[in-house]
C-alpha positions as CSV (number, residue, x, y, z in Angstrom):
1,M,53.3,83.3,42.2
2,A,53.2,86.4,44.9
3,S,56.8,86.9,46.9
4,A,57.4,85.5,49.8
5,P,59.7,86.5,53.1
6,N,61.5,83.1,52.7
7,P,64.8,83.7,50.6
8,D,63.7,79.7,49.2
9,D,60.5,81.4,47.6
10,A,62.7,84.4,46.4
11,L,65.5,82.3,44.4
12,F,62.4,80.5,43.2
13,D,60.8,83.5,42.2
14,Q,63.5,85.2,40.6
15,F,64.3,81.9,38.2
16,L,60.5,82.3,36.8
17,D,60.9,85.7,36.4
18,D,63.5,85.4,34.7
19,R,61.8,83.7,32.2
20,G,59.2,85.3,31.9
21,H,57.0,84.2,34.1
22,E,55.0,86.6,36.2
23,V,55.4,86.7,40.0
24,T,53.6,90.0,41.3
25,E,50.0,90.1,42.1
26,P,48.4,91.9,39.2
27,D,47.3,95.9,40.1
28,W,45.8,98.7,38.0
29,E,48.4,100.8,36.5
30,T,48.0,105.1,37.0
31,S,48.2,107.4,34.2
32,Y,48.0,110.8,35.7
33,N,45.3,110.8,37.8
34,K,42.7,107.7,36.5
35,K,43.9,104.0,36.8
36,Q,44.8,102.3,33.6
37,C,43.8,99.1,32.8
38,P,47.1,96.9,32.6
39,E,45.1,94.2,30.3
40,C,43.6,96.8,27.2
41,G,44.8,99.9,28.8
42,A,41.8,101.6,29.0
43,L,41.5,104.8,31.7
44,H,39.0,104.3,34.6
45,D,38.4,107.0,36.9
46,Q,40.1,106.5,40.8
47,S,36.7,104.3,42.2
48,A,36.7,102.0,39.0
49,D,36.7,97.9,39.8
50,D,37.5,96.6,36.9
51,C,37.5,97.7,33.5
52,T,34.4,98.0,31.6
53,V,36.5,97.7,28.0
54,C,37.9,94.3,28.8
55,G,36.2,93.1,32.0
56,W,39.5,92.6,33.6
57,D,39.4,92.3,37.3
58,P,42.6,93.1,39.5
59,F,40.9,89.9,42.2
60,A,39.9,87.5,40.0
């Protein structure tokens, strides 16, 4: 669930976050000049669209 500009939504996002739920869209992490998969930690070139190790895709 992504945050929205509505203050009630921000309060709801905080409620979910406090209970361990993801409230932001998953995205690549970075390590030096490489993309790092948030699922398995594999490193990829900046041009990578999905993880070739575990198959994670930020748009799936």
